[in-house]
C-alpha positions in Angstrom: -11.4 -13.5 -5.2 -8.1 -13.9 -3.3 -7.8 -13.6 0.4 -5.9 -10.4 -0.1 -8.6 -8.9 -2.4 -11.3 -9.8 0.1 -9.2 -8.2 2.9 -8.8 -5.0 0.9 -12.5 -4.9 -0.1 -13.5 -5.3 3.5 -11.0 -2.7 4.7 -12.5 -0.3 2.2 -16.0 -1.0 3.5 -14.9 0.0 7.0 -12.9 3.0 5.7 -16.1 4.3 4.0 -18.4 3.3 6.9 -16.1 5.0 9.5 -15.6 8.1 7.3 -11.9 7.7 7.1 -11.6 8.9 3.5 -9.4 11.8 4.6 -6.6 9.2 5.3 -4.5 7.8 2.5 -4.4 4.0 2.8 -1.7 1.8 1.2 -2.3 -2.0 1.2 0.6 -4.5 1.2 0.3 -8.2 0.5 2.6 -9.8 3.2 4.2 -8.5 6.4 7.5 -6.7 6.6 10.3 -9.0 7.6 10.8 -7.2 11.0 7.1 -7.8 11.8 7.5 -11.5 11.3 10.6 -11.4 13.5 8.5 -9.7 16.2 5.9 -12.4 16.0 3.2 -10.4 14.3 0.6 -12.6 12.6 -2.3 -11.9 10.3 -2.4 -8.2 9.7 -1.0 -4.9 11.1 -0.9 -1.2 10.3 1.6 1.5 10.5 0.3 5.0 10.8 1.9 8.3 9.8 -0.1 11.0 11.5 1.9 13.8 10.0 1.1 12.7 6.4 -2.4 11.3 7.4 -1.3 8.0 5.9 -1.8 4.3 6.9 0.1 1.3 5.6 -1.9 -1.9 6.0 -0.1 -5.2 5.8 -1.9 -8.6 5.4 -0.2 -12.0 5.3 -3.0 -14.3 4.1 -2.9 -16.5 7.2 -6.7 -16.3 7.7 -8.4 -19.4 6.4 -12.0 -18.3 6.0 -14.1 -15.2 5.0 -15.2 -14.5 8.6 -11.7 -14.3 9.9 -10.5 -12.2 6.9 -13.4 -9.7 7.5 -12.6 -9.6 11.2 -8.9 -8.8 10.6 -9.9 -6.1 8.2 -12.3 -4.5 10.6 -9.8 -4.8 13.4 -7.0 -3.0 11.5 -9.3 -0.2 10.3 -10.5 0.4 13.8 -6.9 1.0 14.7 -6.8 3.6 12.0 -10.0 5.2 13.4 -8.1 5.6 16.7 -4.9 6.8 15.1 -5.1 10.5 16.2 -6.1 9.7 19.8 -3.4 7.0 20.0 -0.8 9.4 18.6 -1.7 12.0 21.2 -1.6 9.4 24.0 1.7 7.9 22.9 3.4 11.3 22.5 2.0 12.7 25.7 2.4 16.1 24.1 -1.1 17.4 23.8 -3.3 20.0 25.2 -6.6 19.1 26.9 -8.4 20.9 24.0 -6.6 18.8 21.4 -7.7 15.6 23.2 -11.2 16.8 23.6 -11.4 17.8 19.9 -10.3 14.3 18.8 -12.6 12.6 21.2 -15.5 14.7 20.0 -14.7 13.9 16.3 -14.7 10.2 17.1 -18.0 10.4 19.0 -19.7 12.2 16.0 -18.5 9.4 13.7 -19.8 6.7 16.0 -23.1 8.5 16.3 -23.6 8.3 12.6 -22.7 4.6 12.5 -24.3 3.1 15.6 -28.1 3.1 15.4 
């Protein structure tokens, strides 16, 4: 299994575990040139809240299974926070919108954390 295949498999594990199947994920082997110019290493995601889409980029720098799995989990956790992050960055939200997203996240975490 290649590093990229393991990364995708681990991402899918966390997507399923965190109940993010309502999001469309696209996986890319390698970073965008502008990411490399900005010093991004390992993996990164780009979210499109309007289309409920996430592009996941992985550059195969991880050397072992543990670090590959950690990178996958890290990026999917960013996807989990996508809606709250979008509200916070845009600063154009109502208190009710924020509460609704927070409550959705808490319900997901309740199911996962035992």
